[in-house]
C-alpha positions, 0 to 999 in steps of 0.5 A: 975916469982913467986908471991914473985918475982913480988911483989919484982919487983913492990916494987923496981920499985915504990921505984925508981921513980925519979931515973934511973932504970935498967929493968932486965925483959926487959933485960932478953928477948934479949935486952942488956940494957933498963933503965928508970926514972919514974916521981915521981909525975906521975909514968906512965910517964918518960924517957927511954934509950935502948942500944943494944950490937952493939952500937945502942941506942935510947932515949925518953919518955914514957906515959901510963905505968902500972908499974912495967911492963913498956913494956905496955907503949907508947914510943916516940923516941926522939933521936937515934944513933949508937956508935962503941960499947956498951961501947962507947954508954954508955959513950956517954949517960953518957957524955950527961946525966951527973953524975946522970945518971951514978951514978944511972946506976951503983948503987944498985943491978945492980952494982953487975952484970954490963953489960960488956963494 
């Protein structure tokens, strides 16, 4: 990642505090989908969801993040499950988390290249 790309990534993550954000860096290293929402008042804390291509998913909260690199955070898993497919896992999470999650999941730059369902 170039310096310019890093600055753009950091700016994007900081502007999205309080909104579900797709982590393209995490997704680019072999994971299928990782989304998180940082608390606006304490951006080092928040919630996360990870969905694998085979339908496995987990969700929970994170602490001690050094945004924008959320990978250094401490993750506390609160729920796990497995759906029949990636698409069914996304549908299940959207059903449980509501319209705000779904809207944030498909908005912005992420909407140009959504994961295949």
